[in-house]
C-alpha positions as CSV (number, residue, x, y, z in Angstrom):
1,M,0.0,29.4,13.2
2,K,-3.3,27.6,13.4
3,S,-3.1,23.9,12.5
4,L,-5.4,22.7,9.8
5,S,-4.3,19.1,10.3
6,K,-7.1,16.6,9.6
7,Y,-4.9,13.6,10.5
8,Q,-6.4,11.3,13.2
9,N,-3.6,9.3,14.8
10,G,-5.7,6.3,15.7
11,T,-7.3,5.8,12.3
12,P,-5.2,3.8,9.7
13,L,-3.8,5.6,6.7
14,Y,-4.7,3.9,3.4
15,F,-2.7,4.8,0.3
16,A,-4.6,3.8,-2.8
17,H,-1.5,3.2,-4.9
18,I,-2.5,3.5,-8.6
19,P,0.0,1.6,-10.8
20,K,2.5,3.9,-12.6
21,S,1.4,7.0,-10.7
22,G,4.8,7.6,-9.1
23,G,3.6,6.0,-5.9
24,T,6.8,4.1,-5.2
25,T,8.4,7.4,-4.1
26,L,5.5,8.3,-1.8
27,T,5.5,4.8,-0.4
28,M,9.1,5.2,0.7
29,L,8.2,8.4,2.5
30,L,5.2,6.8,4.2
31,E,7.1,3.8,5.4
32,R,9.6,6.0,7.1
33,V,7.0,7.4,9.4
34,F,5.5,4.1,10.5
35,P,7.1,1.2,12.4
36,L,7.5,-1.9,10.2
37,S,5.2,-3.9,12.6
38,E,2.3,-1.4,11.8
39,I,2.6,-1.6,8.0
40,F,0.3,-4.1,6.1
41,P,2.8,-6.5,4.5
42,P,1.1,-7.3,1.1
43,K,1.4,-4.8,-1.8
44,L,-0.7,-6.6,-4.4
45,L,-4.3,-7.8,-4.2
46,W,-3.5,-11.4,-5.0
47,E,-1.2,-11.5,-1.9
48,V,-3.9,-10.5,0.4
49,G,-5.8,-13.8,0.1
50,K,-2.9,-15.5,1.9
51,I,-3.7,-13.7,5.1
52,D,-6.4,-15.2,7.4
53,A,-8.7,-12.7,9.0
54,T,-8.1,-14.2,12.5
55,S,-4.4,-13.2,12.4
56,Q,-5.0,-9.6,11.4
57,K,-3.0,-7.1,13.4
58,P,-3.9,-3.5,14.1
59,Y,-2.0,-2.2,11.0
60,R,-1.8,1.6,10.7
61,L,-0.5,1.9,7.1
62,F,-1.9,0.2,4.0
63,R,0.1,1.0,0.8
64,G,-0.5,-1.3,-2.0
65,H,-2.4,-1.7,-5.3
66,F,-5.7,-2.4,-3.5
67,N,-8.1,-0.2,-5.3
68,A,-10.7,1.4,-3.0
69,L,-11.0,-1.7,-0.8
70,S,-9.8,0.1,2.3
71,H,-12.7,-0.8,4.6
72,I,-12.3,-4.5,3.7
73,L,-8.6,-4.7,4.2
74,A,-8.4,-2.6,7.3
75,F,-11.5,-4.0,9.1
76,Q,-12.4,-0.4,10.0
77,K,-12.7,3.1,8.6
78,T,-9.5,4.6,7.2
79,Q,-8.0,7.9,6.1
80,S,-7.5,7.5,2.4
81,I,-4.8,9.2,0.3
82,T,-3.8,8.7,-3.3
83,L,-1.6,10.2,-6.0
84,L,-2.7,11.0,-9.5
85,R,-0.6,11.5,-12.7
86,D,-1.1,13.1,-16.1
87,P,-2.8,10.2,-18.2
88,I,-0.3,10.6,-21.1
89,E,2.7,10.4,-18.8
90,M,1.1,7.4,-17.1
91,A,0.6,5.7,-20.5
92,I,4.3,6.3,-21.3
93,S,5.3,4.9,-17.9
94,S,3.1,1.8,-18.5
95,F,4.7,1.1,-21.8
96,N,8.2,1.5,-20.4
97,H,7.4,-0.8,-17.5
98,V,6.1,-3.6,-19.7
99,K,9.3,-3.3,-21.8
100,R,11.5,-3.3,-18.7
101,D,9.9,-6.0,-16.5
102,P,9.9,-9.6,-17.9
103,N,7.3,-10.5,-15.3
104,T,4.6,-8.3,-16.9
105,R,2.0,-10.1,-19.0
106,W,2.8,-8.6,-22.4
107,H,6.6,-8.2,-22.0
108,D,7.6,-11.1,-24.3
109,V,5.2,-10.0,-27.1
110,V,6.2,-6.3,-26.9
111,M,9.9,-7.1,-27.0
112,K,9.8,-10.0,-29.6
113,E,7.6,-8.0,-32.0
114,N,9.4,-4.7,-31.3
115,W,6.3,-2.8,-30.6
116,T,6.2,1.0,-30.8
117,F,4.3,3.1,-28.3
118,D,1.5,3.5,-30.9
119,D,1.3,-0.3,-31.2
120,F,1.0,-0.6,-27.4
121,I,-1.9,2.0,-27.0
122,N,-3.8,0.7,-30.0
123,H,-3.5,-3.1,-29.6
124,P,-6.8,-4.6,-28.3
125,N,-5.0,-6.6,-25.7
126,T,-3.1,-3.6,-24.2
127,Q,-5.4,-0.7,-25.0
128,N,-7.1,-0.9,-21.6
129,I,-3.7,-0.3,-19.8
130,T,-3.6,3.3,-21.2
131,T,-7.4,4.1,-21.1
132,N,-8.9,5.7,-18.0
133,R,-6.6,3.7,-15.7
134,M,-7.1,5.9,-12.7
135,T,-10.8,5.8,-13.0
136,N,-10.9,2.0,-13.4
137,F,-8.6,1.6,-10.4
138,L,-10.3,4.0,-7.9
139,H,-13.9,3.0,-8.4
140,V,-13.4,-0.6,-7.5
141,G,-14.5,-1.2,-4.0
142,V,-16.2,2.1,-3.4
143,T,-19.6,0.4,-3.1
144,A,-18.3,-3.2,-2.3
145,P,-20.5,-4.7,0.4
146,C,-18.8,-4.9,3.8
147,T,-20.2,-8.4,4.4
148,E,-18.9,-11.0,6.8
149,E,-17.8,-13.2,3.9
150,A,-15.9,-10.3,2.3
151,L,-14.1,-9.5,5.5
152,N,-13.1,-13.1,6.1
153,L,-10.1,-12.9,3.8
154,T,-9.1,-16.5,3.4
155,S,-7.7,-17.6,0.1
156,S,-11.0,-19.1,-1.1
157,S,-13.3,-16.2,0.0
158,F,-10.9,-13.6,-1.4
159,R,-11.0,-15.4,-4.8
160,R,-14.8,-15.1,-4.7
161,L,-14.6,-11.5,-3.7
162,K,-12.3,-10.7,-6.6
163,R,-14.5,-12.4,-9.1
164,S,-17.5,-10.4,-7.9
165,V,-15.6,-7.2,-8.1
166,K,-14.5,-8.0,-11.7
167,R,-18.0,-8.7,-12.8
168,Y,-19.2,-5.5,-11.2
169,Q,-16.4,-3.5,-12.9
170,R,-17.2,-5.1,-16.3
171,D,-20.9,-4.2,-16.1
172,Q,-20.4,-0.6,-15.0
173,L,-20.7,2.3,-17.5
174,I,-17.7,4.7,-17.7
175,S,-19.9,7.5,-16.5
176,D,-20.9,5.5,-13.4
177,K,-17.2,4.6,-12.8
178,T,-16.3,8.3,-13.1
179,T,-18.9,9.3,-10.5
180,L,-17.7,6.6,-8.1
181,A,-14.0,7.6,-8.5
182,Q,-14.8,11.2,-8.1
183,G,-16.7,10.5,-4.9
184,Y,-13.8,8.5,-3.6
185,L,-11.4,11.3,-4.2
186,K,-13.6,13.8,-2.5
187,H,-13.5,11.7,0.7
188,C,-9.7,11.3,0.6
189,F,-7.7,12.8,3.4
190,W,-5.1,14.0,0.8
191,V,-4.9,13.8,-3.0
192,G,-1.5,14.5,-4.6
193,V,-0.4,15.1,-8.2
194,L,2.9,13.7,-9.4
195,E,3.5,16.7,-11.8
196,Q,3.2,18.9,-8.7
197,L,5.0,16.6,-6.3
198,D,6.7,19.5,-4.4
199,L,3.5,21.3,-3.6
200,S,1.7,18.0,-2.9
201,L,4.4,17.0,-0.4
202,K,4.2,20.4,1.3
203,L,0.5,20.1,1.8
204,F,0.9,16.5,3.0
205,C,3.4,17.4,5.6
206,Y,1.3,20.3,6.8
207,L,-1.9,18.3,7.1
208,M,0.0,15.4,8.8
209,A,1.8,17.8,11.2
210,L,5.2,16.6,9.9
211,P,8.5,18.4,9.2
212,P,9.1,19.7,5.6
213,M,10.6,17.3,3.1
214,K,13.0,18.3,0.4
215,T,12.1,17.1,-3.1
216,Q,12.7,13.3,-3.1
217,P,14.3,11.2,-5.8
218,R,12.0,9.6,-8.3
219,L,12.2,5.9,-7.9
220,N,11.4,3.1,-10.3
221,Q,11.7,5.6,-13.3
222,S,12.6,4.8,-16.9
223,K,15.1,7.1,-18.5
224,Q,13.7,6.5,-22.0
225,K,10.7,8.3,-23.4
226,P,9.0,7.4,-26.7
227,I,8.4,10.1,-29.3
228,I,4.6,10.9,-29.3
229,S,3.0,12.4,-32.4
230,A,0.4,15.1,-32.2
231,N,-2.2,12.6,-33.4
232,T,-1.3,10.0,-30.7
233,R,-1.4,12.6,-28.0
234,Q,-4.9,13.8,-29.1
235,L,-6.0,10.1,-29.2
236,L,-4.9,9.6,-25.7
237,I,-6.6,12.7,-24.5
238,E,-9.9,11.6,-26.1
239,R,-9.6,8.1,-24.6
240,N,-8.8,9.4,-21.1
241,Q,-11.6,11.9,-20.7
242,S,-12.6,10.4,-17.4
243,D,-9.1,10.3,-16.0
244,Y,-8.5,13.9,-17.1
245,S,-11.6,15.0,-15.2
246,L,-10.1,13.4,-12.0
247,Y,-6.7,14.9,-12.7
248,E,-7.9,18.4,-13.3
249,W,-10.1,18.2,-10.2
250,A,-7.0,17.2,-8.1
251,C,-4.9,20.0,-9.6
252,K,-7.6,22.5,-8.8
253,Q,-7.9,21.2,-5.2
254,L,-4.2,21.5,-4.7
255,E,-4.4,25.1,-5.8
256,V,-7.4,25.9,-3.6
257,L,-5.9,24.2,-0.5
258,G,-2.5,25.8,-1.1
259,H,-4.2,29.2,-1.1
260,E,-6.2,28.3,2.0
261,L,-3.1,27.4,3.9
262,E,-1.1,30.3,2.7
263,S,-3.9,32.7,3.9
264,K,-3.3,31.3,7.4
265,D,0.3,32.4,7.6
266,E,2.1,35.4,6.1
267,H,5.1,33.2,5.1
268,G,2.9,30.9,3.0
269,L,3.8,27.3,2.5
270,T,7.5,27.8,3.0
271,P,9.7,25.1,4.7
272,E,9.9,27.5,7.7
273,A,6.1,27.7,7.9
274,I,5.6,24.0,7.6
275,D,8.3,23.4,10.2
276,Q,6.7,25.8,12.6
277,N,3.3,24.1,12.2
278,Y,5.0,20.8,12.8
279,Q,6.8,22.0,16.0
280,E,3.6,23.5,17.4
281,N,1.3,20.6,16.6
282,Y,3.2,17.3,16.2
283,L,2.9,16.0,19.8
284,K,-0.8,16.8,20.0
285,V,-1.8,15.5,16.6
286,H,0.1,12.3,16.9
287,H,-0.6,11.7,20.6
288,K,3.0,11.7,21.7
289,E,4.8,12.6,24.9
290,R,8.4,13.8,25.4
291,S,10.7,10.8,25.9
292,K,12.9,10.2,28.9
293,E,15.2,8.1,26.7
294,V,15.2,6.8,23.1
295,S,16.2,3.6,21.4
296,L,15.6,3.9,17.7
297,L,16.0,0.9,15.3
298,M,15.3,1.1,11.6
299,T,12.3,-1.1,12.1
300,D,10.8,1.8,14.1
301,G,9.1,4.9,12.6
302,M,11.3,7.9,12.0
303,I,10.4,11.6,11.9
304,G,12.9,13.4,9.7
305,D,14.0,13.9,6.1
306,Q,16.6,12.7,3.5
307,W,16.6,9.0,4.4
308,H,16.1,6.2,1.9
309,Q,13.9,3.1,2.4
310,R,14.8,0.3,4.8
311,E,17.2,-2.2,3.6
312,W,18.4,-5.5,5.1
313,N,22.1,-6.2,5.7
314,D,22.8,-10.0,5.8
315,E,26.3,-9.6,7.3
316,A,25.0,-7.4,10.2
317,Q,21.7,-9.3,10.4
318,S,19.9,-6.0,10.8
319,W,17.8,-3.3,9.0
320,F,19.5,0.0,8.1
321,R,18.8,3.2,6.1
322,W,21.0,5.1,3.8
323,S,21.1,8.9,4.4
324,G,20.5,10.8,1.2
325,P,20.0,11.9,-1.5
326,S,21.0,15.3,0.0
327,S,24.3,15.5,1.9
328,V,22.4,16.7,5.0
329,S,19.7,14.5,6.6
330,F,18.0,14.8,10.0
331,I,16.0,12.9,12.6
332,D,13.8,14.6,15.2
333,F,13.4,13.5,18.8
334,W,11.1,14.9,21.4
335,L,12.8,14.8,24.8
336,I,12.4,16.0,28.4
337,S,14.9,18.6,29.5
338,K,18.0,16.9,30.8
339,D,21.5,15.9,29.8
340,F,21.8,12.8,27.6
341,Q,24.4,10.5,26.2
342,L,24.1,9.9,22.4
343,T,25.1,6.6,20.7
344,V,24.9,6.3,16.9
345,I,25.7,2.9,15.2
346,L,26.5,3.0,11.5
347,L,27.2,0.1,9.2
348,K,30.6,0.6,7.6
349,S,30.1,3.1,4.8
350,P,32.3,5.2,2.5
351,K,31.6,8.5,4.1
352,S,31.7,7.8,7.9
353,E,35.1,9.6,8.2
354,Q,33.7,12.9,7.0
355,L,30.5,12.9,9.1
356,R,29.5,15.9,11.1
357,L,26.7,15.5,13.8
358,V,24.8,18.6,14.6
359,A,22.2,18.9,17.4
360,N,19.9,21.9,16.9
361,G,22.7,23.9,15.3
362,T,25.5,22.9,17.7
363,E,28.1,20.6,16.2
364,L,28.8,17.6,18.5
365,K,32.2,16.3,19.3
366,F,32.0,12.5,19.2
367,V,34.3,9.6,19.9
368,T,34.4,6.8,17.3
369,T,35.1,3.1,17.6
370,H,34.7,0.6,14.8
371,N,35.2,-2.9,13.7
372,E,34.7,-4.7,10.4
373,K,30.9,-4.6,10.7
374,Q,30.0,-1.2,12.2
375,W,31.0,2.2,13.5
376,T,29.9,3.4,16.9
377,L,29.8,7.2,17.6
378,K,29.3,8.6,21.1
379,A,28.7,12.2,22.1
380,S,27.2,14.2,25.0
381,I,24.0,16.2,24.6
382,N,23.4,18.8,27.3
383,R,19.9,20.1,28.2
384,G,20.8,23.5,26.7
385,M,20.8,22.0,23.2
386,I,17.2,20.8,23.5
387,R,14.6,23.4,22.5
388,A,12.0,24.7,25.0
389,N,9.3,22.7,23.2
390,G,11.4,19.5,23.6
391,L,12.6,19.1,20.0
392,L,16.1,17.8,19.4
393,R,16.9,17.8,15.6
394,L,19.9,15.6,15.0
395,E,21.6,16.4,11.6
396,F,23.9,14.1,9.7
397,D,26.1,16.1,7.4
398,V,28.3,13.8,5.2
399,Q,29.4,16.9,3.1
400,T,29.3,14.8,-0.1
401,T,27.4,11.7,-1.2
402,V,28.3,8.8,-3.4
403,S,26.3,6.8,-6.1
404,Y,24.8,3.5,-5.0
405,Q,22.8,0.9,-6.9
406,S,19.6,0.0,-5.1
407,G,17.5,-2.4,-7.2
408,N,16.7,-0.7,-10.5
409,D,17.5,2.7,-9.1
410,E,20.8,4.6,-8.8
411,I,20.7,6.8,-5.7
412,N,23.0,9.1,-3.8
413,V,23.8,8.0,-0.3
414,G,25.9,9.1,2.7
415,V,26.0,6.9,5.8
416,A,24.2,3.7,6.6
417,L,22.3,4.1,9.9
418,K,21.6,1.1,12.0
419,Q,20.6,2.4,15.4
420,I,20.4,5.5,17.7
421,S,20.1,5.6,21.5
422,I,19.7,8.7,23.6
423,K,19.9,7.9,27.4
């Protein structure tokens, strides 16, 4: 299969995370691929001012609510991506978020006065939250001057930069904002649509030369939905004409790109076709070589699927990841052809006893030792288990998962992975 990947490994990836677009789920997937040391720590604009320009590191992933200020934050060109959402669904999500989060500006008023959804979208103080939110987010910074002062992100200079951006935004006509936002999208490396997340992720994996991902859990979601009348729905459509133009363009681009990729392979965008593209192109696209040995910590980047976000364990004083939500997860390693000894360290978890380890389809026989803090699994991997291209796909099959509360989300988990070494 001919790769259509546009990903350039040396150029930072910049996720313009529009609030209430479903971006928390995508952020979790992106953070899995990159080492913690290469991820820009702030997620909000007001946090960026705390970082002095002289201490900037060569970050390779930016994933916050930073508008289109990619060139300013990264100090170089970036490969931008973003995720759009149906404006009405975004308005509903915004309303639920304000009700749920006491830290939001209008939470107290909304709860004390028992606002309805109609109250929220019509009140002059909150109307802007549900009116062309994607357009207002994406146009900011598209034409921001890349001056020496703007790049010197001290606390004082960043406050001045924000004031100038706000003045610029206030003075712009919606037609001009729309043109700028459309131009930004057209130069993005990838534009996804939340309502078509499955197709969006397939295209993302293909373009990034990554293995296929199963549908992921939706994080930070409210389970309540207000009843919307036909009149309210029509009002939101009329108020979000600019956003709908962006949204419809993105949906069309997904369709066009999907057809283009399917025309390159008779199997279409199936998991098998995506996986084949990954196996043929990953090492070249990401400038990787086969490893003589591996020591994988959860602060490192991970290539695989069905793993939750990094979490910190105080008792073990280490980072870990839960497997899930599927009962079968995997991690890929690219190795030279030889015999290896595998060591897997798990934090004590409810499903360790049922775990099966499978290396490229061959179930491994492992020896387990454990104490109060962790389980250690050891197994042999012979060179015959490694594919000719160097791929070793290590599967973790817990057979069943259990429910686990992580922040505001209830997720399904299997084992808690701390470390893997292959030597």
